[in-house]
C-alpha positions as CSV (number, residue, x, y, z in Angstrom):
1,M,64.6,39.2,100.0
2,K,68.2,37.8,100.5
3,Q,67.6,37.5,104.2
4,Y,64.4,35.4,103.6
5,L,66.4,33.1,101.4
6,E,69.1,32.7,104.1
7,Y,66.4,32.0,106.7
8,A,64.8,29.4,104.3
9,E,68.2,27.8,103.8
10,S,68.9,27.6,107.5
11,F,65.4,26.2,108.2
12,A,66.0,23.5,105.5
13,V,69.4,22.6,107.0
14,I,67.9,22.3,110.5
15,I,64.9,20.2,109.3
16,L,67.2,17.9,107.3
17,V,69.6,17.5,110.2
18,L,66.7,16.8,112.6
19,F,65.2,14.2,110.2
20,G,68.7,12.6,109.9
21,I,69.1,12.4,113.7
22,G,65.5,11.1,114.1
23,G,66.0,8.5,111.4
24,F,69.2,7.3,112.8
25,S,67.7,7.2,116.3
26,Y,64.7,5.2,115.0
27,H,66.8,2.7,113.3
28,L,69.3,2.4,116.1
29,F,66.9,1.9,119.0
30,R,63.8,0.2,117.6
31,D,63.1,-3.5,118.3
32,G,65.4,-5.5,116.0
33,G,67.3,-2.2,115.2
34,W,71.0,-1.7,114.6
35,V,72.1,-1.6,118.2
36,E,70.2,-4.8,119.0
37,T,71.7,-6.5,116.0
38,M,75.3,-5.3,116.7
39,A,75.1,-6.1,120.4
40,G,73.8,-9.6,119.5
41,N,76.6,-10.1,117.0
42,L,79.2,-8.7,119.4
43,W,77.9,-11.0,122.2
44,D,78.0,-14.0,119.9
45,V,81.6,-13.1,118.9
46,S,82.8,-12.5,122.5
47,V,81.2,-15.7,123.8
48,Q,82.4,-17.9,120.9
49,Y,85.7,-16.3,120.1
50,P,87.0,-14.3,123.1
51,L,90.6,-14.3,121.8
52,I,89.4,-12.4,118.7
53,A,87.1,-10.0,120.5
54,L,89.6,-8.9,123.1
55,P,92.2,-7.4,120.6
56,V,89.5,-5.7,118.6
57,I,88.1,-4.0,121.7
58,V,91.7,-3.0,122.8
59,A,92.5,-1.6,119.3
60,A,89.2,0.3,119.2
61,V,89.9,2.0,122.6
62,F,93.5,2.8,121.5
63,L,92.5,4.3,118.2
64,G,89.7,6.3,119.9
65,K,92.3,7.7,122.4
66,M,94.7,8.6,119.5
67,W,91.9,10.3,117.6
68,N,90.8,12.3,120.6
69,E,94.3,13.5,121.4
70,A,95.0,14.5,117.7
71,R,91.7,16.4,117.7
72,I,92.6,18.3,120.9
73,T,96.1,19.2,119.7
74,H,95.0,20.4,116.2
75,G,92.1,22.5,117.4
76,R,89.2,23.4,114.9
77,A,91.2,23.1,111.7
78,S,89.3,19.9,110.9
79,K,86.5,19.6,108.4
80,L,85.0,16.7,110.2
81,P,82.2,18.6,111.9
82,D,81.2,20.0,108.5
83,L,81.2,16.5,107.0
84,I,79.1,15.2,109.9
85,I,76.5,18.0,109.3
86,Y,76.5,17.2,105.5
87,A,76.1,13.5,106.3
88,L,73.2,14.1,108.6
89,M,71.6,16.3,106.0
90,L,72.0,13.6,103.4
91,A,70.6,11.0,105.8
92,G,67.6,13.3,106.5
93,A,66.9,13.7,102.8
94,V,67.1,9.9,102.4
95,F,64.7,9.3,105.3
96,V,62.3,11.9,104.1
97,G,62.4,10.5,100.6
98,R,61.8,7.0,101.9
99,F,58.9,8.2,104.0
100,F,57.2,9.8,101.0
101,W,58.1,7.1,98.6
102,F,57.5,3.9,100.7
103,G,55.4,5.3,103.5
104,T,57.9,4.1,106.2
105,F,60.7,5.8,107.9
C-alpha cells in the first residue's frame, strides 16, 4: 500500500511539473505572449535609450557568469533545483486551477 502511495505522489509531482512547464510555454510563446511583450519592450528601450540598455545587458551577462562560476565551484549543495521543482509544481497547480475555474489555460 505504501508503494502505491509513493507512485501516486510521484505521478502527481510529474503531472504538476508538466502542467507548469506547459503553462509557462503557452504563455511565453503564444501570440502576444510574454516573450513578444518583453522583446518589444526591450527593442523600444534599446532603440530609444541605448545608453541605458547597454549597461543593463553587460550587467546581466556579468551576473550570469558569476552565478554560473559559483554554481560550479559549490557543487550540488544548492537548494535551487528543489525550489525550481516546487515553483513548477505550484505553477502547474495554478494553471490547472485556472483551467477548471475559468476554462482557459
